[in-house]
N, C-alpha and C positions, 0 to 999 in steps of 0.2 A: 590709213586715215587721211581725210583731207586737212591738208593745212590749214590752222586757222590764222586768222588777221587782226593784227593789232592796229588800230589808227591812233597814231602817236601825235597828238597836239603839242604845239611847241609853242611858248609866248614870251613875250619881252622881258626878259629877265637874265641877269649874269649866269644863273644856273642852267641856261641853255645848252652852254658846253656839254654838260652831263648827258643831255638828249641823245648825243652822238654814241655815248657809251651802253646808254639804255638799248638803243638799236642793235647792237652788237650782242649785249647779252640775249635778247629776243631773238636773234637769228642763231646762236650756239644753242638755244633751247629748241629750235625746230620752228619758230613763228615767223610768218611773213609781215613785213612792217611797213604801213604807208605813212609818211609823213604829212600833216597839215602846218601850217605856220601862220603866226600873225604876221603883219606887214612890221611892227615893231622887232618881231623876233630875228627878222632878217638882219637888223641890225647887230646882232650877236652871234650868228652862225649864218655864214651865207647857204644858200638853199642847194648850192652846188656839192657842198659837202653831205648833205643826206642823198641827194641824188645818187652819188657815188657809192655812198654805204648802203642803200636799199635798193638798188638798180630800178625804183620806181620814180614816175613824176612826183613831185614835190608841190603840194596844193598850198596856193596863196590866197589870192584874189577868187571872188565869186564869179568873175568871167573870164578867168585866164585860161582856160581850156575849151576853146571852139567845138571840140569834137563831144564835148559832155554840158549840155545847154543847162543841166539840173545838177551840177556839182555836188552842191551839199547834200544832197539825197544818195546820190550812188556811193558817197564817201560814208554817210551814216550806214547804208544797207551792207556794206562790204566788211565791218565791223562785227568781230566776235568780241572784242573789249574795245572801247573807246578810252584812252588813256590822256591825260592833259599832265605834263611832266616837263619842266616846271609850269605851275599855274598861277598866275600872278591874281591880287588882290581883285583888280577890275575885270579879268574875265569870269572868278569865282562870281562875282557880283551880277554878270549878264546873266549868267547860266542859270543863278538862284532866281533872278526876276523874269526871266524868260526874253530876254534883250537880244535880239538875233541881228547885228549888223556886219557881220563879217564871215567870211567862210567858215571859221573854228565856230564861233557861236552857233550859226545856223546849223551845221553838221552836228555839233553836240547837242540841240534841242531836238532835231529830228531821228537820233539814233535810239532804237529800241536794246541796242548791246549794252551791257552792263559799263557804269561808267565811272570812272574813276580819278580822282586829282590830288595830285603832289604839291600843296601850296609851298611857294617860295616865294619870301619876301622880306623887308625890314623887320623887326620884332615889334617895333610899335604899329607897324600896319596890320600885323598878325594879330596882335593882340587887342587892337580895336574893336569896340563895340559892333561895330557893322559888319566887320570881317566874321566875327566872331557869332553873330546873329544869322549870316548867310551859311556859314558851315552848317549851324544846328538845322537851317532849314532844308538844305541839301542833304544832310543826313536823315531827316525825317521821310524824305523820300527815297530813300534807298542808296545814295550816291556814296560810293567808297571814299574813304581818305587816307592817304598815307602820310601818317602824320611827321610834320618837319622835324630835323636835329635841331639840337641847341648848340651853339658856338659861336665861334668868329665869323662874323657877315660880312658881306663886300663893302657894306657902307661904314663899317668901322665899329659897331655895335655888337654886344655879344648878347644870344639870346636865343628862342626859336624863332624858326622863320628858314633855316637853312635845308634845302633838299635833301634827302637821304642819298647814301650811294646808290650809284646804279644796280648793283647787284640786291640791293634790300629792295629798290622800288620793283624791280622785274620779280623777284621771288613772290613779294605781295600779289603783283598783278597776276603771273602764274595760278596764285592759289585762288585768283576769282574764277580764270579762265578753264582751271581744270574741274571746279566746281566739286570737290569732295562730298559726298552726302553720306560718309560712314558713321554719322549720327543720327541719321534719319531713323524717327520712331521712339529716340532716347529722351529721357528727362535729364538735364544736368543742373546741378546747383552750384553756383559761385559766390565766394564771398571776396570782398574787394574793401581797399582803402584803411583807414585808420577808425580806432575808438577813440572815443572821450570820455573822461571820468571825470565828473562834475564836481569842484571843488565848493564853489558858489554859483551865482547865476550869471558870472562872468570869467572865471577861470576854470579850467579843467586841465587834466594830465592827459597827453597824447603824444604822437609821434611822427615822422615826417613822410608817412607812407602816402604817395599822391593816387592812389588806386588805379594807375595805369594797368599794371599788370590784370589785374583781375578784370578790367574792363576790355582788354584786350582779348582775353581768354573767352568771356562771354559773346565778344564778336565772331571770333574763330569757331567756337561752339556753333552759334547760330548760324553761320556760313557752312558748317557742315551738316547741317540737317535737326539739330538739336532744337528741343522747346527749352529755353536757357530761362532761368531763375537768377537773378544778380541780387544778392543782399548786400548792400553797400553804405560803408561810413560816411561821414562826411567828407566831399570831394568836391573839389571845382570842375568836371567833367560833364559833357551833356549824357543824356542816359541812352544807350546804344539801341537803336532803331530795331522792333522787332524782339525784344528782349523785355522780360517783366523785370520790373527794377523793384525792391523793397527798400526803403531808407530807415537806419538805425543810428542810434548815436554810441551808446555804451555798449560793453560786453555783454549784460544780461539781455540788453536788447536784441543782440546779435543772436546770443544762444535761441531767445523766443522765436525770433523771425526765422529761424532755420528749420525750426521742429517739422514744420508743415512740408515746406518744399523738400526738405532731406527725405521725409517718410515716403513721397512720391519719387524719389529720383532714382536713376539709375547709376549715375556718378556725381560725386560730389566733392567739388575743388575748395580747398582753404587758403585763398591767398590774402584774406585780410590780416592786418596787423594789428593782433588785439593786445589791449593793454592787460599786463599780468594781475596788476593790483588797482584799486580804486580807494580814495577815502571812505573810511567807514561812516561819516556823515558829512551830509551836503548842507551847507548853510543856506538858510531862507534867504539871505541879503549879503550884498556884497560884504567880505570882512575888510574891516577898515584898519589901516597902520594907525598905532597908538591905542585903538579901542580894543582890537581884536589881535594882537600881537601873541599871545599865548597860542590861541587856535592857528594862527598863521604858521608860527615856527614849530609845531607840534601835531602836524596833520598826520592821523594815525592812518596806516593803509594796510586793507585786509584782501583777501585772495580774490581773484575774479573767478566764475565757472572757468573751466578749461573746455572751451567750446568744440575742439578738435577730438580731444578725447573723449568727451561725453556723446558726440554724436556716434564716433567711431566703434564705439564698445557696442552699438546695436545698429551695425552697418551691413550685416547678413551678407548678401550677394552683390553690394553696390563697390564698386571702386571709389576708394576714397583716398584724396590726396591732401596733403599737407605741404606748408612753405615753412621754411627754417632761414630767416634772415639773421646772419651772424656777423658780427665784426673781426672774428678771429676763431681759429680750429675750427673751421667750417664743417668740414667734412666729420668729424670727431664730434661735434655738436649735434649734426645731422642725425649720425645714427643713433644716438642716445634718444633723440625724439622720435625715431621711428621707432623704437623698442617703447618707448614710454607711452605713445601715443595712440598705436594701433592702426595707424594708416597703411596703406598699400605700397606706398612709396613719399619719399620726401623730396621736393624740391628745393635746393640750398642754393643761396646765393650770398656772395658778400656785400654788406651794406656799409655805409658811412664814408665819408671823404669823398663824395661826387659819386658814388657807386649805387646804383639801383633806384632807390628812391627819387622818384621824380623824373628819372631819365629816361628817353625812349627807347633805349636798349638794356639789355642785360646778359649775363654770364652765368649760367647753373650747373648745376650738377644733380641728377637723379639718384638717390639712395634708397636703395631696396633690399629684402632679403637676398636678392641674386646679386648683389654688388653695386657698384656704381658706373654711371655714364657721364662722361662730362659734353656740355653743349658748350661749345664757343661763343663768344659775344656775338650777338645777333638782335635785331628788332624785337621787341615784346609781342609783336603777331607773331613774328617766327618762332620765338622760344613757345610762345601758346599752340601752335601747330605742334610741335615737339611733344609737348606735354600731351596734348589730345592722342598723337599717334599713341603714346604709352596707353592712355586710358582705354581706347579702342580695342587695342591689344590684349589687354585685361577683361573687359569684356567678353571679348570673343572666346574666351577661354572659361567663362562662368556658365 
């Protein structure tokens, strides 16, 4: 098999040191790597380092290779994957708006290979409206994003903006390169995020689910060829490109929204964190302290429909996957949920104290009638592919 080439773009960011390890990870996996750097990146890592690692010329300037007068085009054409890691806010903005003023931006604009970006920057730069708008624009064009981790940043702030570890970046990239299409022709329904159960027009009962796990599942299933319907509660995430998205708020709305795509699906993954209870009555106006104390202090809760159990009871030949988010006795609770809900298997994880909800990674256990399988901590995209591997295996047995 012909060796595939990754063109690795390195930009001017302190995380550029991780790009050296990214080169090594790709090489261990059998890929050829060619590095193109911005001028600013050379202030963080000397090009000699990449030349020594790759045994290839390191591209920096548009006119620094007299033997190749159209260097940006030859680089673009060599790429089986064009990966920019780290990718600064500046370079991302240039790509989003078609600005090609150096070798990296011109090659990225010229490539027809899949383009993947690993943003790395200060948390405020990452969360800025302009950056988020640029990311949304690029996603809509099919650009792949390796979401940044949260943590202590070089600038001293704590929050999202740190480039993930090299092994996670490379695993994500290889998933794009290899392009598994084992769900081609299949329909997959996925639920994500929290539900909200209204008390009055401004208050509700909910939970801390960010929806990141369900959205990662939707993107992974799409990339593996599935026709995906994502039914999502209220989240602060951009809709995945190429995925049908249905927005809901309450558990009852979730059940109704799921009925049609579930009936048409080959597999259904219930990753949403659904409220078990809801207020018996929703006030028409905001309940006021003093005036409505009795109602505020005595909110009567009633059961919500069990979305997973209701639909799993008519699953037929579909593969049905449930989630169990637990703060304690994770496996015991997951086994009980498996027996009660009628799913093919349960994805169990521990939540609370900074775990799972809202984080870029997760650690899970697959609990089924066949036993338990532990999946160590990994990015939610990697966890998604592990879940889909299980789904594909079960579909092949139906």
